[in-house]
MDTraj code that builds the backbone (N, CA, C; nanometers):
import mdtraj as md
import numpy as np

residues = "MET ARG ILE ALA GLY ILE TYR SER PHE ASN LYS GLY LYS GLU ILE ILE GLU LYS ALA HIS GLN LYS LEU LEU GLU GLU ILE ASN ASN ILE ILE THR SER ILE ASP ALA SER GLN TYR LYS SER LYS LYS SER LYS GLU LYS THR MET LYS GLY ARG MET LEU TYR SER PRO VAL LYS LEU ASN LYS ALA PHE LYS GLY LYS PHE ALA LYS LEU ASN TRP GLN THR VAL ARG GLU LYS CYS VAL TYR PRO LYS GLN TYR TYR VAL GLN GLY TYR SER HIS PRO GLU THR LYS GLY ALA PHE ARG GLU MET ASP PHE ILE LYS ASP LYS LEU GLY VAL GLU LEU GLN PHE GLY LYS TYR ALA PHE MET VAL TYR ASN VAL CYS ALA LYS MET THR ILE PHE ASN ARG LEU GLY HIS ILE ASP TYR GLY ILE GLU ILE VAL PRO VAL LYS ALA LEU ALA GLU SER MET SER THR GLY VAL SER TYR PHE GLU GLN PHE VAL TRP ASP LEU GLU HIS ARG GLY VAL SER ASN ILE ASP ILE PRO VAL LEU ILE TYR GLY ILE GLY VAL".split()
xyz = np.array([
    [-7.8307, 8.9948, 7.1484],
    [-7.7185, 9.0123, 7.2299],
    [-7.7538, 9.0354, 7.3465],
    [-7.6021, 9.0128, 7.4589],
    [-7.6545, 9.0148, 7.5471],
    [-7.5483, 9.1001, 7.5924],
    [-7.5773, 9.1525, 7.7610],
    [-7.4632, 9.2384, 7.8561],
    [-7.3657, 9.0971, 7.8674],
    [-7.2107, 9.0921, 7.8556],
    [-7.1415, 9.0163, 7.9154],
    [-7.0737, 9.0237, 8.0103],
    [-7.0246, 9.1741, 8.0376],
    [-6.9120, 9.2166, 8.0997],
    [-6.9997, 9.3522, 8.1648],
    [-6.9226, 9.3980, 8.2736],
    [-6.9839, 9.4873, 8.3514],
    [-6.8864, 9.5713, 8.3928],
    [-6.8643, 9.6863, 8.4178],
    [-6.7378, 9.7774, 8.5170],
    [-6.7807, 9.8808, 8.5037],
    [-6.7478, 9.8780, 8.6270],
    [-6.7971, 10.0064, 8.7066],
    [-6.6692, 10.1540, 8.7618],
    [-6.6787, 10.2422, 8.6223],
    [-6.5333, 10.3082, 8.6634],
    [-6.6063, 10.4515, 8.7102],
    [-6.4889, 10.4994, 8.8121],
    [-6.5509, 10.6181, 8.8994],
    [-6.6953, 10.5949, 8.9697],
    [-6.6990, 10.4607, 9.0128],
    [-6.8716, 10.4330, 9.0790],
    [-6.9515, 10.4507, 8.9654],
    [-6.9547, 10.4304, 8.8292],
    [-7.0310, 10.4907, 8.7658],
    [-7.1581, 10.3606, 8.7533],
    [-7.1601, 10.2365, 8.7984],
    [-7.2810, 10.1312, 8.8269],
    [-7.3503, 10.1856, 8.9480],
    [-7.2774, 10.2220, 9.0651],
    [-7.3720, 10.2541, 9.1667],
    [-7.4583, 10.3338, 9.0870],
    [-7.3837, 10.4681, 9.0789],
    [-7.4441, 10.6090, 9.1108],
    [-7.5459, 10.5787, 8.9715],
    [-7.5479, 10.5376, 8.8301],
    [-7.5924, 10.5379, 8.7461],
    [-7.7643, 10.4508, 8.7384],
    [-7.6956, 10.2832, 8.8352],
    [-7.7853, 10.2052, 8.8699],
    [-7.9460, 10.3033, 9.0097],
    [-7.8701, 10.3883, 9.0659],
    [-7.9502, 10.5084, 9.1646],
    [-8.0067, 10.5768, 9.0703],
    [-7.9561, 10.6643, 9.0231],
    [-8.0237, 10.8112, 8.9536],
    [-8.1326, 10.7462, 8.8144],
    [-8.0817, 10.6259, 8.7025],
    [-8.1626, 10.6338, 8.6066],
    [-8.1817, 10.4927, 8.5792],
    [-8.2230, 10.4196, 8.6701],
    [-8.3055, 10.2675, 8.6574],
    [-8.3830, 10.2442, 8.5569],
    [-8.4643, 10.3312, 8.4920],
    [-8.5810, 10.3276, 8.4277],
    [-8.4719, 10.3396, 8.2881],
    [-8.3800, 10.4232, 8.2954],
    [-8.3165, 10.4453, 8.1463],
    [-8.2368, 10.3438, 8.1114],
    [-8.1201, 10.2194, 8.2355],
    [-8.0473, 10.1223, 8.2685],
    [-8.1565, 10.0259, 8.1669],
    [-8.2950, 9.9974, 8.1896],
    [-8.3701, 9.9192, 8.1593],
    [-8.3926, 9.9229, 8.0350],
    [-8.4227, 10.0391, 7.9922],
    [-8.4392, 10.1220, 7.8384],
    [-8.3068, 10.0271, 7.7738],
    [-8.1683, 10.1037, 7.8144],
    [-8.0444, 10.0123, 7.7346],
    [-8.0596, 9.8843, 7.7718],
    [-8.0973, 9.8015, 7.8639],
    [-8.0960, 9.6705, 7.8249],
    [-8.1981, 9.5561, 7.7384],
    [-8.2699, 9.6340, 7.7270],
    [-8.3873, 9.6016, 7.6441],
    [-8.3350, 9.6435, 7.4585],
    [-8.2473, 9.7472, 7.4890],
    [-8.2052, 9.7868, 7.3365],
    [-8.0812, 9.6292, 7.3188],
    [-8.0286, 9.6731, 7.4028],
    [-7.8992, 9.5290, 7.3481],
    [-7.9481, 9.4032, 7.3423],
    [-8.0240, 9.3410, 7.4390],
    [-8.1149, 9.1998, 7.4120],
    [-8.1826, 9.1795, 7.2790],
    [-8.2261, 9.3191, 7.2470],
    [-8.3242, 9.2735, 7.1365],
    [-8.2475, 9.3007, 6.9649],
    [-8.1378, 9.3022, 6.9620],
    [-8.0486, 9.2848, 6.8819],
    [-8.0284, 9.1494, 6.8336],
    [-8.0338, 9.1234, 6.7370],
    [-8.0450, 8.9873, 6.6884],
    [-7.9532, 8.9457, 6.6268],
    [-7.7488, 8.9885, 6.6338],
    [-7.6810, 8.9598, 6.6208],
    [-7.6644, 8.9139, 6.4945],
    [-7.7214, 8.7604, 6.5072],
    [-7.7066, 8.7029, 6.3842],
    [-7.7544, 8.7287, 6.2138],
    [-7.8177, 8.8573, 6.2362],
    [-7.8622, 8.9250, 6.1030],
    [-7.7687, 9.0375, 6.0427],
    [-7.6301, 9.0233, 6.1041],
    [-7.5363, 9.0974, 6.1045],
    [-7.3903, 9.0772, 6.0750],
    [-7.4065, 8.9097, 6.0577],
    [-7.2633, 8.8586, 6.0769],
    [-7.2838, 8.8561, 5.8315],
    [-7.2510, 8.9494, 5.8281],
    [-7.3165, 8.9817, 5.6920],
    [-7.1433, 9.0271, 5.6037],
    [-7.0459, 9.0747, 5.6580],
    [-6.9598, 9.1043, 5.6042],
    [-6.8612, 9.0183, 5.5568],
    [-6.8405, 8.9807, 5.4445],
    [-6.7518, 8.8681, 5.4320],
    [-6.5883, 8.9825, 5.4136],
    [-6.5256, 8.8926, 5.5206],
    [-6.3549, 8.9203, 5.5125],
    [-6.2829, 8.9204, 5.4129],
    [-6.2125, 9.0907, 5.4172],
    [-6.1291, 9.0391, 5.2770],
    [-5.9540, 9.0452, 5.2837],
    [-5.9916, 9.0828, 5.4211],
    [-5.8411, 9.0464, 5.5510],
    [-5.7604, 8.9377, 5.5155],
    [-5.6138, 8.9635, 5.4991],
    [-5.5069, 8.8173, 5.4983],
    [-5.5248, 8.7078, 5.6185],
    [-5.5571, 8.7980, 5.7308],
    [-5.5467, 8.6539, 5.8720],
    [-5.7219, 8.5726, 5.8137],
    [-5.8186, 8.6165, 5.7698],
    [-5.9016, 8.5863, 5.7295],
    [-6.0317, 8.5933, 5.6416],
    [-5.9753, 8.5367, 5.5147],
    [-6.0035, 8.5962, 5.3889],
    [-6.1248, 8.4639, 5.3994],
    [-6.2601, 8.5678, 5.3389],
    [-6.3877, 8.4355, 5.3261],
    [-6.4745, 8.4673, 5.4654],
    [-6.3781, 8.4606, 5.5674],
    [-6.4879, 8.4201, 5.6656],
    [-6.6200, 8.5786, 5.7027],
    [-6.6965, 8.5240, 5.7264],
    [-6.8045, 8.6115, 5.7642],
    [-6.7909, 8.6288, 5.8880],
    [-6.7678, 8.7668, 5.8750],
    [-6.7496, 8.8837, 5.9842],
    [-6.9118, 8.9514, 6.0421],
    [-6.8803, 8.9779, 6.2161],
    [-6.9897, 9.0641, 6.2102],
    [-6.9966, 9.2347, 6.1736],
    [-7.0768, 9.2964, 6.0863],
    [-7.0342, 9.4302, 6.0505],
    [-7.1028, 9.5389, 6.1500],
    [-6.9328, 9.6007, 6.2020],
    [-6.9566, 9.7150, 6.3105],
    [-7.0484, 9.8321, 6.2499],
    [-7.0593, 9.8349, 6.1278],
    [-7.1264, 9.9488, 6.0806],
    [-7.2938, 9.9437, 6.0622],
    [-7.3379, 9.7962, 6.0408],
    [-7.4776, 9.7492, 6.0088],
    [-7.4984, 9.7093, 6.1821],
    [-7.4521, 9.6758, 6.2983],
    [-7.4860, 9.6672, 6.4287],
    [-7.5009, 9.8472, 6.4866],
    [-7.3878, 9.9490, 6.4120],
    [-7.4257, 10.0234, 6.4668],
    [-7.5312, 10.0998, 6.4057],
    [-7.5911, 10.0890, 6.2556],
    [-7.7351, 10.1688, 6.2472],
    [-7.8226, 10.0739, 6.3364],
    [-7.8506, 9.9440, 6.3490],
    [-7.9057, 9.8870, 6.4294],
    [-7.9548, 9.9152, 6.6229],
    [-7.8438, 10.0183, 6.6032],
    [-7.8420, 10.0277, 6.8103],
    [-7.8562, 10.1314, 6.7870],
    [-7.8869, 10.2474, 6.6724],
    [-7.9199, 10.3804, 6.6507],
    [-8.0813, 10.3662, 6.6252],
    [-8.0796, 10.2791, 6.5448],
    [-8.2576, 10.3008, 6.5022],
    [-8.2889, 10.2809, 6.6472],
    [-8.2658, 10.1722, 6.7324],
    [-8.3628, 10.1679, 6.8682],
    [-8.3437, 10.2270, 6.9495],
    [-8.2536, 10.3380, 6.9374],
    [-8.2575, 10.4245, 7.0752],
    [-8.3142, 10.5259, 6.9626],
    [-8.3369, 10.5590, 6.8795],
    [-8.4010, 10.6503, 6.8324],
    [-8.5479, 10.6386, 6.8454],
    [-8.6003, 10.4949, 6.8740],
    [-8.7331, 10.4547, 6.8568],
    [-8.7598, 10.5408, 6.9837],
    [-8.7178, 10.5017, 7.1124],
    [-8.6879, 10.5602, 7.2792],
    [-8.6625, 10.7218, 7.2678],
    [-8.6763, 10.7831, 7.1836],
    [-8.6243, 10.9113, 7.1506],
    [-8.4961, 10.9661, 7.2642],
    [-8.3828, 10.8857, 7.2556],
    [-8.2334, 10.9076, 7.2862],
    [-8.2032, 11.0244, 7.1683],
    [-8.1372, 11.0792, 7.1774],
    [-8.0932, 11.1931, 7.1078],
    [-7.9890, 11.1771, 7.0976],
    [-7.8955, 11.2124, 6.9212],
    [-7.7508, 11.2233, 6.8909],
    [-7.7405, 11.4104, 6.9625],
    [-7.6480, 11.4191, 6.9938],
    [-7.5532, 11.5799, 7.0458],
    [-7.4418, 11.6234, 6.9979],
    [-7.4783, 11.6746, 6.9017],
    [-7.3401, 11.7302, 6.8192],
    [-7.3540, 11.8980, 6.9004],
    [-7.1885, 11.9182, 6.9536],
    [-7.0884, 12.0107, 6.9472],
    [-7.0323, 12.1109, 6.8689],
    [-7.0449, 12.1961, 6.7802],
    [-6.9764, 12.2517, 6.6867],
    [-6.8188, 12.3011, 6.7594],
    [-6.7509, 12.2807, 6.7159],
    [-6.6138, 12.3422, 6.7727],
    [-6.5105, 12.4394, 6.6749],
    [-6.5059, 12.5416, 6.7507],
    [-6.4370, 12.6291, 6.7175],
    [-6.3207, 12.6563, 6.8114],
    [-6.1745, 12.6193, 6.7108],
    [-6.0349, 12.6034, 6.7703],
    [-6.0318, 12.7319, 6.7754],
    [-5.9067, 12.7233, 6.8579],
    [-5.8813, 12.9053, 6.8824],
    [-5.7114, 12.9043, 6.7762],
    [-5.7156, 13.0182, 6.7590],
    [-5.6301, 13.0234, 6.6716],
    [-5.4894, 13.1225, 6.7590],
    [-5.5048, 13.1350, 6.8750],
    [-5.3846, 13.2112, 6.9403],
    [-5.2642, 13.1368, 6.9685],
    [-5.2943, 13.0094, 6.9573],
    [-5.1753, 12.9376, 6.9917],
    [-5.0457, 12.9293, 6.8864],
    [-5.0959, 12.9296, 6.7653],
    [-5.0445, 12.9538, 6.5920],
    [-4.8613, 13.0382, 6.6335],
    [-4.7753, 12.9617, 6.5850],
    [-4.6525, 13.0623, 6.5832],
    [-4.6698, 13.1532, 6.4729],
    [-4.6440, 13.3172, 6.5292],
    [-4.6352, 13.3695, 6.3807],
    [-4.6120, 13.3766, 6.2811],
    [-4.6628, 13.3845, 6.1766],
    [-4.6315, 13.3444, 6.0307],
    [-4.6660, 13.2303, 5.9944],
    [-4.6918, 13.1934, 6.0814],
    [-4.7527, 13.0043, 6.0287],
    [-4.8960, 13.0496, 5.9984],
    [-4.9312, 12.9874, 5.8654],
    [-5.0242, 13.0396, 5.7519],
    [-5.1291, 12.8852, 5.8321],
    [-5.2619, 12.8854, 5.8925],
    [-5.3049, 12.7636, 5.9363],
    [-5.4761, 12.7978, 5.8727],
    [-5.4860, 12.6500, 5.8102],
    [-5.5957, 12.6845, 5.7556],
    [-5.7555, 12.6882, 5.8081],
    [-5.8427, 12.7415, 5.7693],
    [-5.9900, 12.8208, 5.8427],
    [-6.0363, 12.6365, 5.8440],
    [-6.1018, 12.6176, 6.0111],
    [-6.1431, 12.5244, 6.0218],
    [-6.2715, 12.5169, 6.0208],
    [-6.3432, 12.4130, 5.9132],
    [-6.5233, 12.4460, 5.9082],
    [-6.5581, 12.3230, 5.9138],
    [-6.6800, 12.3263, 5.9964],
    [-6.7602, 12.2039, 6.0006],
    [-6.6515, 12.0970, 6.1099],
    [-6.6161, 12.1518, 6.1698],
    [-6.6091, 12.0471, 6.3120],
    [-6.6804, 12.0447, 6.4143],
    [-6.6387, 11.9203, 6.4740],
    [-6.7286, 11.8903, 6.5693],
    [-6.7457, 11.7815, 6.6796],
    [-6.8080, 11.7782, 6.7559],
    [-6.7874, 11.6493, 6.8620],
    [-6.9131, 11.5875, 6.9066],
    [-6.9042, 11.4890, 6.8925],
    [-7.0436, 11.3814, 6.8586],
    [-7.1023, 11.2978, 6.9958],
    [-7.1984, 11.3101, 7.0704],
    [-7.2296, 11.2042, 7.1453],
    [-7.3361, 11.0817, 7.0996],
    [-7.3203, 10.9904, 7.0678],
    [-7.3916, 10.8875, 7.0089],
    [-7.5791, 10.9111, 7.0724],
    [-7.5694, 10.8548, 7.1811],
    [-7.7378, 10.8650, 7.2594],
    [-7.7227, 10.9954, 7.3768],
    [-7.7717, 11.1047, 7.4089],
    [-7.8642, 11.0913, 7.5318],
    [-8.0001, 11.1675, 7.5504],
    [-8.0075, 11.1231, 7.7240],
    [-8.1182, 11.1001, 7.7065],
    [-8.1141, 11.1859, 7.8816],
    [-8.2235, 11.2875, 7.9313],
    [-8.2397, 11.3194, 8.0595],
    [-8.0578, 11.2961, 8.1520],
    [-7.9710, 11.3716, 8.0594],
    [-7.8055, 11.3607, 8.0982],
    [-7.7476, 11.2026, 8.1357],
    [-7.7979, 11.1629, 8.0543],
    [-7.7024, 11.0177, 8.0585],
    [-7.6742, 10.9991, 7.9155],
    [-7.5315, 10.9696, 7.8559],
    [-7.4422, 11.0077, 7.7626],
    [-7.4276, 10.8695, 7.7800],
    [-7.4725, 10.7916, 7.6487],
    [-7.4351, 10.6173, 7.5985],
    [-7.3801, 10.6493, 7.4526],
    [-7.2096, 10.5955, 7.4496],
    [-7.1199, 10.5704, 7.3013],
    [-7.1574, 10.4481, 7.3005],
    [-7.1878, 10.3996, 7.1767],
    [-7.1473, 10.2558, 7.1738],
    [-6.9990, 10.2404, 7.0317],
    [-6.9320, 10.1050, 7.0929],
    [-6.7576, 10.1424, 6.9839],
    [-6.7109, 10.0392, 7.0076],
    [-6.7640, 10.0072, 6.8537],
    [-6.7267, 9.8853, 6.7721],
    [-6.6169, 9.9553, 6.6752],
    [-6.5028, 10.0173, 6.7434],
    [-6.4033, 10.0346, 6.6133],
    [-6.2893, 10.0117, 6.7206],
    [-6.1997, 10.0748, 6.6607],
    [-6.0413, 10.1161, 6.7290],
    [-5.9976, 10.1285, 6.8440],
    [-5.9108, 10.0821, 6.8912],
    [-5.8857, 10.0838, 7.1002],
    [-5.8911, 10.2201, 7.1386],
    [-5.8633, 10.3546, 7.0641],
    [-5.8450, 10.4689, 7.1109],
    [-5.9486, 10.5296, 7.1207],
    [-6.0465, 10.4630, 7.0200],
    [-6.1853, 10.5692, 7.0440],
    [-6.2476, 10.5549, 7.1972],
    [-6.2357, 10.3863, 7.2398],
    [-6.2327, 10.3983, 7.3781],
    [-6.2188, 10.4219, 7.4831],
    [-6.0866, 10.4772, 7.4977],
    [-6.0966, 10.5291, 7.6057],
    [-6.0721, 10.6816, 7.5577],
    [-6.0726, 10.7362, 7.4543],
    [-6.0848, 10.8771, 7.4006],
    [-6.2571, 10.9182, 7.4709],
    [-6.3383, 10.7980, 7.4785],
    [-6.5078, 10.8475, 7.4761],
    [-6.4953, 10.8507, 7.6708],
    [-6.4299, 10.7853, 7.7161],
    [-6.4205, 10.7704, 7.8908],
    [-6.3654, 10.8674, 7.9311],
    [-6.2734, 10.9250, 7.8565],
    [-6.1311, 10.9917, 7.9291],
    [-6.1278, 11.1326, 7.9007],
    [-6.1867, 11.1359, 7.7880],
    [-6.2100, 11.2678, 7.7131],
    [-6.3332, 11.3285, 7.6810],
    [-6.3967, 11.2643, 7.5852],
    [-6.5098, 11.3233, 7.5122],
    [-6.6561, 11.3362, 7.6270],
    [-6.6735, 11.2455, 7.7284],
    [-6.7897, 11.2289, 7.8136],
    [-6.7407, 11.3365, 7.9553],
    [-6.6094, 11.3735, 7.9320],
    [-6.5839, 11.4677, 8.0509],
    [-6.6289, 11.5836, 7.9618],
    [-6.6042, 11.6423, 7.8632],
    [-6.5769, 11.7439, 7.7938],
    [-6.7829, 11.7159, 7.7640],
    [-6.8299, 11.6534, 7.7573],
    [-6.9854, 11.6660, 7.7253],
    [-7.0474, 11.6823, 7.8617],
    [-6.9740, 11.6363, 7.9624],
    [-7.0258, 11.6687, 8.1024],
    [-6.9560, 11.8264, 8.1364],
    [-6.9117, 11.8805, 8.1014],
    [-6.8644, 12.0275, 8.1625],
    [-6.9233, 12.1282, 8.0748],
    [-6.9790, 12.0716, 7.9322],
    [-7.0723, 12.1524, 7.8334],
    [-7.1944, 12.1604, 7.9064],
    [-7.2766, 12.0394, 7.9813],
    [-7.3917, 12.1023, 8.0793],
    [-7.4644, 11.9798, 7.9895],
    [-7.4338, 11.8510, 7.9120],
    [-7.4585, 11.8109, 7.8526],
    [-7.5345, 11.6249, 7.9146],
    [-7.4306, 11.5589, 7.9957],
    [-7.4334, 11.4736, 8.0493],
    [-7.4052, 11.5044, 8.1701],
    [-7.4823, 11.3926, 8.3090],
    [-7.3872, 11.4411, 8.4013],
    [-7.3143, 11.2751, 8.4614],
    [-7.3464, 11.1560, 8.3441],
    [-7.2692, 11.0363, 8.3778],
    [-7.3006, 10.9549, 8.2120],
    [-7.1873, 10.8583, 8.2259],
    [-7.2422, 10.8056, 8.0895],
    [-7.1971, 10.6644, 8.0917],
    [-7.2220, 10.5898, 7.9694],
    [-7.2120, 10.4299, 7.9695],
    [-7.1244, 10.4212, 7.8099],
    [-7.0383, 10.2839, 7.8187],
    [-7.0288, 10.3029, 7.6923],
    [-7.0346, 10.1568, 7.6889],
    [-7.0714, 10.0941, 7.5455],
    [-7.1220, 10.0186, 7.4595],
    [-7.0085, 9.9612, 7.4092],
    [-6.9647, 9.8266, 7.4445],
    [-6.8250, 9.7769, 7.3488],
    [-6.8401, 9.6225, 7.3018],
    [-6.7708, 9.5929, 7.2535],
    [-6.7958, 9.4188, 7.2209],
    [-6.6601, 9.3630, 7.3263],
    [-6.6908, 9.2504, 7.3807],
    [-6.6038, 9.1896, 7.4461],
    [-6.5164, 9.1129, 7.3864],
    [-6.4063, 9.0399, 7.4035],
    [-6.3339, 8.9265, 7.3329],
    [-6.3865, 8.9088, 7.1839],
    [-6.4706, 8.7769, 7.2853],
    [-6.5207, 8.6975, 7.1729],
    [-6.5473, 8.7450, 7.0620],
    [-6.6340, 8.8312, 7.0692],
    [-6.7400, 8.9403, 6.9898],
    [-6.6172, 9.0043, 6.8784],
    [-6.5430, 9.0794, 6.9511],
    [-6.4276, 9.1405, 6.8708],
    [-6.3417, 9.0737, 6.7371],
    [-6.3339, 8.9001, 6.7618],
    [-6.2474, 8.8395, 6.7341],
    [-6.3692, 8.7745, 6.5778],
    [-6.4871, 8.8144, 6.6274],
    [-6.5344, 8.7840, 6.4848],
    [-6.5943, 8.8939, 6.4097],
    [-6.4937, 9.0164, 6.4185],
    [-6.5425, 9.1053, 6.3937],
    [-6.3348, 9.1524, 6.2761],
    [-6.3550, 9.2756, 6.2199],
    [-6.2341, 9.3003, 6.1494],
    [-6.1107, 9.3105, 6.2345],
    [-6.0324, 9.3078, 6.2188],
    [-5.9128, 9.2757, 6.2588],
    [-5.8703, 9.4388, 6.3631],
    [-5.8404, 9.4281, 6.4284],
    [-5.7912, 9.5792, 6.5091],
    [-5.9492, 9.6498, 6.6361],
    [-6.0743, 9.5539, 6.6074],
    [-6.1678, 9.6137, 6.6793],
    [-6.1120, 9.5864, 6.8306],
    [-6.1027, 9.6794, 6.9190],
    [-6.1202, 9.6759, 7.0718],
    [-6.1723, 9.6038, 7.1634],
    [-6.2081, 9.5688, 7.2869],
    [-6.2740, 9.5080, 7.3436],
    [-6.2446, 9.5262, 7.4725],
    [-6.4048, 9.4826, 7.5258],
    [-6.3889, 9.4939, 7.7125],
    [-6.2678, 9.4783, 7.7486],
    [-6.2215, 9.3588, 7.7420],
    [-6.1489, 9.3115, 7.8806],
    [-5.9877, 9.4179, 7.8708],
    [-5.9694, 9.4328, 7.7464],
    [-5.8091, 9.5037, 7.7348],
    [-5.8659, 9.7007, 7.8238],
    [-5.9786, 9.6930, 7.7429],
    [-6.0270, 9.8635, 7.7903],
    [-5.9923, 9.8419, 7.9213],
    [-6.1175, 9.7386, 8.0380],
    [-6.1247, 9.7861, 8.1737],
    [-5.9573, 9.7409, 8.2217],
    [-5.8654, 9.6737, 8.1933],
    [-5.7166, 9.6498, 8.2300],
    [-5.6894, 9.8011, 8.2143],
    [-5.6955, 9.8525, 8.1028],
    [-5.6069, 9.9901, 8.0484],
    [-5.7054, 10.1373, 8.1650],
    [-5.8493, 10.1031, 8.2068],
    [-5.8737, 10.2070, 8.3076],
    [-5.8296, 10.1478, 8.4373],
    [-5.8569, 10.0190, 8.4789],
    [-5.7605, 10.0113, 8.6308],
    [-5.6142, 10.0590, 8.6217],
    [-5.5512, 10.0485, 8.5258],
    [-5.4243, 10.0467, 8.5807],
    [-5.3911, 10.2234, 8.5163],
    [-5.4879, 10.2797, 8.4871],
    [-5.4983, 10.4267, 8.4786],
    [-5.5262, 10.4850, 8.5889],
    [-5.6617, 10.4607, 8.6956],
    [-5.6861, 10.4772, 8.7686],
    [-5.7611, 10.5857, 8.7113],
    [-5.8425, 10.6650, 8.8156],
    [-5.9630, 10.7725, 8.8315],
    [-5.8868, 10.9134, 8.8714],
    [-5.8756, 10.9844, 8.7729],
    [-5.8657, 11.1361, 8.7822],
    [-6.0005, 11.2214, 8.8042],
    [-5.9564, 11.3389, 8.8618],
    [-6.0731, 11.3976, 8.9453],
    [-6.1454, 11.5064, 8.8767],
    [-6.1419, 11.4675, 8.7491],
    [-6.2035, 11.5306, 8.6273],
    [-6.2948, 11.4416, 8.5709],
    [-6.2348, 11.2756, 8.6105],
    [-6.3140, 11.2032, 8.5377],
    [-6.4652, 11.2028, 8.6020],
    [-6.5856, 11.1590, 8.5121],
    [-6.7323, 11.1229, 8.5575],
    [-6.7443, 10.9673, 8.5548],
    [-6.8293, 10.9685, 8.6589],
    [-6.8864, 10.8221, 8.6574],
    [-6.9720, 10.7636, 8.5397],
    [-6.9125, 10.6226, 8.4877],
    [-6.9105, 10.5504, 8.3456],
    [-6.9176, 10.4374, 8.3898],
    [-7.0205, 10.3564, 8.3427],
    [-7.0782, 10.2230, 8.3365],
    [-7.0427, 10.1662, 8.2419],
    [-6.9764, 10.0831, 8.2396],
    [-6.8898, 9.9956, 8.0846],
    [-6.9677, 9.8723, 8.0656],
    [-7.0609, 9.8550, 7.9581],
    [-7.0789, 9.7088, 7.9135],
    [-7.0028, 9.6561, 7.7924],
    [-6.9769, 9.5511, 7.8682],
    [-6.9064, 9.4963, 7.7146],
    [-7.0087, 9.3638, 7.7011],
    [-7.0418, 9.3505, 7.5760],
    [-7.1572, 9.2972, 7.4895],
    [-7.1285, 9.1774, 7.4162],
    [-7.2067, 9.0925, 7.4436],
    [-7.1412, 8.9686, 7.3333],
    [-7.2763, 8.8902, 7.2723],
    [-7.2326, 8.8010, 7.1844],
    [-7.3557, 8.7336, 7.1134],
    [-7.4158, 8.6052, 7.2187],
])
top = md.Topology()
chain = top.add_chain()
for i, resn in enumerate(residues, 1):
    res = top.add_residue(resn, chain, resSeq=i)
    for name in ("N", "CA", "C"):
        top.add_atom(name, md.element.get_by_symbol(name[0]), res)
traj = md.Trajectory(xyz[None], top)
């Protein structure tokens, strides 16, 4: 695979290049070491592309996870204890067990999220999850790795892509709680 697009959200590119050059090299090497052709293994059952061979997001994720793990990147899971004081008196709320938030990879306070899923998850990762993990002291900066449109078109329908993500972030603007994030659009 290769990096096909780069977007700097809240000066993410400039800051991360300065603070984490070696980790960026690791990430770039991981991306370029993935042979995407090995993961074009999902036979579509979808009406609009029945029988077409697609890239498997599950298998691509697994390949990335293996490569990050070999370089000692850690998955960090934060247990969620939800407040109960906001329920209306008399409402019987179920006990929440096992709830958590998880960041795919963290090393030296740099967080990385890999997203081959629906659009809402990309926005959530950058605009909520990374901010939360920053406030909890796990990360200072983030990197979001997403497919470019050309790759997303060879995946299941509904997979979001770099171009639409960048458009939304540019039109949203930067908030005072946003952390610097570097967004990589990857392709084959």
